[in-house]
Structure formats: structure tokens, C-alpha cells
C-alpha positions as CSV (number, residue, x, y, z in Angstrom):
1,M,-39.3,-64.2,72.2
2,V,-41.9,-66.7,73.3
3,T,-44.9,-68.3,71.5
4,I,-47.6,-70.0,73.6
5,W,-50.2,-72.5,72.6
6,E,-52.7,-73.7,75.2
7,E,-55.4,-76.2,75.8
8,Y,-58.5,-74.4,77.0
9,G,-58.1,-73.3,80.7
10,S,-54.4,-73.9,80.9
11,G,-53.9,-70.1,81.9
12,A,-52.1,-68.9,78.7
13,E,-53.3,-65.3,79.0
14,A,-52.2,-64.9,82.7
15,V,-48.9,-66.8,82.1
16,G,-48.2,-65.0,78.9
17,R,-48.7,-61.5,80.4
18,A,-46.7,-62.4,83.4
19,V,-43.8,-63.7,81.3
20,A,-44.0,-60.6,79.2
21,E,-43.8,-58.4,82.3
22,R,-41.0,-60.6,83.8
23,L,-38.9,-60.2,80.7
24,G,-39.8,-56.6,79.7
25,L,-41.4,-57.8,76.4
26,P,-44.6,-56.9,74.6
27,Y,-47.6,-59.1,75.0
28,H,-49.6,-60.1,72.0
29,V,-53.1,-61.5,72.7
30,Q,-54.6,-64.4,70.8
31,A,-57.0,-63.5,67.9
32,F,-60.2,-64.9,69.3
33,S,-61.2,-65.2,73.0
34,S,-63.2,-67.9,74.6
35,E,-66.2,-65.6,74.5
36,D,-65.9,-65.1,70.8
37,I,-65.8,-68.8,70.1
38,E,-68.7,-69.6,72.5
39,A,-70.8,-66.7,71.0
40,E,-70.3,-67.9,67.3
41,G,-73.7,-68.7,65.9
42,A,-75.6,-67.2,68.9
43,P,-77.7,-64.0,68.7
44,Q,-75.8,-60.9,69.0
45,D,-75.9,-59.3,72.5
46,E,-77.1,-55.7,72.1
47,S,-74.6,-54.7,74.9
48,A,-71.7,-56.1,72.8
49,T,-68.8,-53.7,72.1
50,A,-67.6,-52.8,68.6
51,Q,-64.4,-54.8,69.3
52,S,-66.3,-57.9,70.3
53,I,-68.7,-57.6,67.3
54,Q,-65.7,-57.3,64.9
55,S,-64.1,-60.4,66.6
56,R,-67.2,-62.4,65.9
57,V,-67.3,-61.2,62.4
58,N,-63.6,-62.2,61.9
59,L,-64.2,-65.6,63.5
60,S,-67.2,-66.3,61.3
61,Q,-65.0,-65.5,58.2
62,V,-62.3,-68.0,59.5
63,L,-64.8,-70.8,60.0
64,A,-66.5,-70.2,56.7
65,A,-63.0,-70.3,55.0
66,M,-62.3,-73.6,56.7
67,G,-65.2,-75.3,55.0
68,G,-66.4,-78.7,55.9
69,A,-68.5,-78.8,59.1
70,F,-67.8,-75.1,59.6
71,G,-69.1,-73.7,56.3
72,G,-68.4,-73.5,52.6
73,G,-69.9,-75.7,49.9
74,D,-69.5,-76.8,46.3
75,G,-68.6,-74.9,43.1
76,M,-68.2,-71.2,43.4
77,E,-68.7,-71.3,47.2
78,Y,-65.8,-73.6,47.4
79,I,-63.6,-71.4,45.2
80,D,-64.7,-68.3,47.3
81,A,-63.9,-70.2,50.5
82,Q,-60.4,-71.1,49.3
83,R,-59.7,-67.5,48.2
84,D,-60.9,-66.3,51.6
85,K,-58.8,-68.9,53.3
86,R,-55.6,-67.7,51.5
87,E,-56.4,-64.1,52.4
88,L,-57.0,-65.0,56.1
89,I,-53.7,-67.0,56.2
90,D,-51.8,-64.1,54.5
91,D,-53.3,-61.5,56.9
92,N,-52.4,-63.6,60.0
93,N,-48.9,-64.5,58.7
94,A,-48.2,-60.8,58.3
95,T,-49.5,-60.0,61.8
96,V,-47.4,-62.8,63.4
97,R,-44.3,-61.8,61.5
98,R,-44.7,-58.2,62.5
99,Y,-44.9,-59.4,66.1
100,G,-41.8,-61.5,65.5
101,E,-39.9,-58.4,64.4
102,E,-41.2,-56.5,67.5
103,G,-40.4,-59.4,69.7
104,G,-42.5,-60.4,72.8
105,V,-44.9,-63.1,73.9
106,I,-47.4,-64.3,71.4
107,V,-50.4,-66.4,72.4
108,G,-52.0,-68.5,69.7
109,R,-52.4,-67.2,66.2
110,N,-50.4,-70.3,65.0
111,A,-47.3,-68.4,65.8
112,T,-45.6,-71.7,66.8
113,K,-46.0,-73.0,63.3
114,I,-45.5,-69.7,61.4
115,L,-42.2,-68.9,63.4
116,A,-41.1,-72.5,63.7
117,N,-37.8,-72.0,61.8
118,R,-37.0,-68.6,63.1
119,P,-34.0,-68.7,65.6
120,R,-34.1,-67.4,69.2
121,I,-37.7,-68.2,69.9
122,L,-39.0,-70.4,72.7
123,H,-42.1,-72.4,71.8
124,V,-44.3,-73.3,74.8
125,L,-47.3,-75.7,75.2
126,L,-49.5,-75.2,78.2
127,T,-51.6,-78.2,79.1
128,G,-53.2,-80.1,82.0
129,D,-56.0,-82.5,82.9
130,A,-59.4,-81.5,81.9
131,E,-60.8,-81.1,85.4
132,S,-58.1,-78.7,86.5
133,R,-58.4,-76.7,83.3
134,V,-62.2,-76.4,83.6
135,A,-62.0,-75.4,87.2
136,R,-59.4,-72.7,86.4
137,A,-61.4,-71.4,83.4
138,A,-64.7,-71.3,85.4
139,E,-63.0,-69.3,88.3
140,L,-61.3,-66.8,86.0
141,A,-64.3,-66.2,83.8
142,G,-66.9,-66.3,86.6
143,I,-69.0,-69.1,85.0
144,S,-70.3,-72.4,86.1
145,L,-68.3,-75.6,85.9
146,Q,-70.9,-76.8,83.3
147,Q,-70.4,-73.8,81.1
148,A,-66.6,-74.1,81.4
149,E,-66.7,-77.8,80.4
150,K,-68.9,-76.9,77.4
151,R,-66.4,-74.2,76.4
152,R,-63.5,-76.7,76.8
153,R,-65.0,-79.3,74.5
154,Q,-65.9,-76.7,71.8
155,E,-62.8,-74.6,72.1
156,D,-60.2,-77.4,72.1
157,R,-61.9,-78.8,69.0
158,I,-62.3,-75.5,67.1
159,R,-58.8,-74.2,67.8
160,T,-57.2,-77.4,66.8
161,D,-59.4,-77.7,63.6
162,M,-58.3,-74.1,62.7
163,S,-54.7,-75.1,62.9
164,T,-55.0,-78.3,61.0
165,S,-57.3,-76.7,58.3
166,L,-55.5,-73.5,57.8
167,Y,-51.9,-74.4,58.5
168,G,-51.7,-78.2,58.3
169,W,-50.3,-78.8,61.7
170,D,-51.7,-80.4,65.0
171,P,-50.9,-78.0,67.9
172,R,-51.4,-80.9,70.3
173,E,-48.2,-82.7,69.1
174,P,-45.3,-82.3,71.5
175,V,-42.7,-82.2,68.7
176,H,-43.6,-78.6,68.0
177,Y,-42.5,-77.3,71.3
178,D,-39.4,-76.6,73.3
179,L,-41.1,-76.6,76.7
180,M,-44.4,-78.2,77.8
181,I,-45.9,-77.3,81.2
182,N,-48.8,-79.0,83.0
183,T,-50.4,-76.1,84.8
184,G,-52.8,-78.5,86.6
185,R,-49.7,-79.5,88.5
186,I,-47.3,-76.6,88.2
187,P,-48.4,-73.3,89.8
188,Q,-48.7,-70.3,87.6
189,A,-45.7,-68.5,89.3
190,A,-43.5,-71.5,88.8
191,A,-44.6,-71.8,85.1
192,V,-43.7,-68.2,84.5
193,E,-40.3,-68.6,86.1
194,A,-39.7,-71.8,84.1
195,I,-40.4,-70.0,80.8
196,A,-38.4,-66.9,81.8
197,H,-35.5,-69.0,82.9
198,A,-35.5,-71.0,79.7
199,V,-35.5,-67.8,77.7
200,M,-32.7,-66.2,79.6
201,R,-30.5,-69.4,79.9
202,A,-30.9,-70.1,76.2
203,A,-30.4,-66.5,75.3
204,I,-33.5,-66.5,73.2
């Protein structure tokens, strides 16, 4: 089994799906897409699908429960936020642990932290220099470099803040991972083979 955490634009979806296919494992997508995070607070697009609308609702709930700069307040609002925060953590924990029982490749969802003490799991961090990550993200999403750079700044901050606020860990710290790959220097195919090789050699 594999968990993957990425800095924006490091190619986690493509790498994760390819690793899952290479090893014959299920692939479990991250909870919120880059589009969900970018759209948070923006007017709802009339052409949005029910799934994308629900994702934005869920993301809004997460940010509100985090409080601080993201939402929440004093008194009863703070108490409500803490209750919502606990419920969100419990729901995500249940989902990740179910995935853990099924096996597979999990991207995001704080799975690296939640499953940290479970044996036979490879924890992977995908990273790279900002320029390479922005260029990759712009090409894959069909957006400008300027928009991709804006997403990078916003998404790296929000995803890290979610982890520190909800789970008390910093996903940027190398100590949490068994394998770190700079996808700005290592091609996708080589990254996939490195992860698959590590899984098979370690009998994970």
C-alpha cells in the first residue's frame, strides 16, 4: 500500500494512478481538487456538476472548522467549529482507514499521518522546484503560468494549514516519509518505477 503527499504541481494524480495500475491496486483520489480550492469563495459556476458543488460545500465546511483566518469566531461559533472539526476528522479517519483495509494508493487525505503506525505501507512525498511544478500544472490543467502560480501559492498554503490545524502535523517535513521524489528532476515514469520497486522490494 502507498500514501502520497504532494506539493502543488508535483504530479501526484498521474503518478498515483500509474503506480496503482503498475501494482494492480485501487487508486483513491484526494478529497479536494485544485479547482475546488481555487473556486472556494468564488461565485458558483452555473455549469458546475453536482459532484463539484458538493466538493465545494465540503471544502467550505473544512475551512470553517479550521477557524482562524479561514472562519469561525468566538463563543458558540467557536464551540460549533470545534464540534464540526471533530466530526470532519472522524469522517476522514473512517474513510482513510477503510481505504487502508482495501489497500491501494491514497493521495492526500492526511493518510500519511493517519496510517503512520500501520505496517506494510510506503509513505511518499512528491516535491520539486516551484518553476517546474507550476509549468507541469499549467500544462496538465490547460491554464496560464500566472494562474498556475496563483494556485501554487494558495494550494500549498491551504493544504498545509489543513494538516497542521486538523491533524497537528506538517506534511512538508521529510521525517514523515519513506521515499521523497523531486519530480522536477525525475521523470514521471522513473518516479512510478521507483515507488513500485520500493513497494515490491520491501514487501509492502
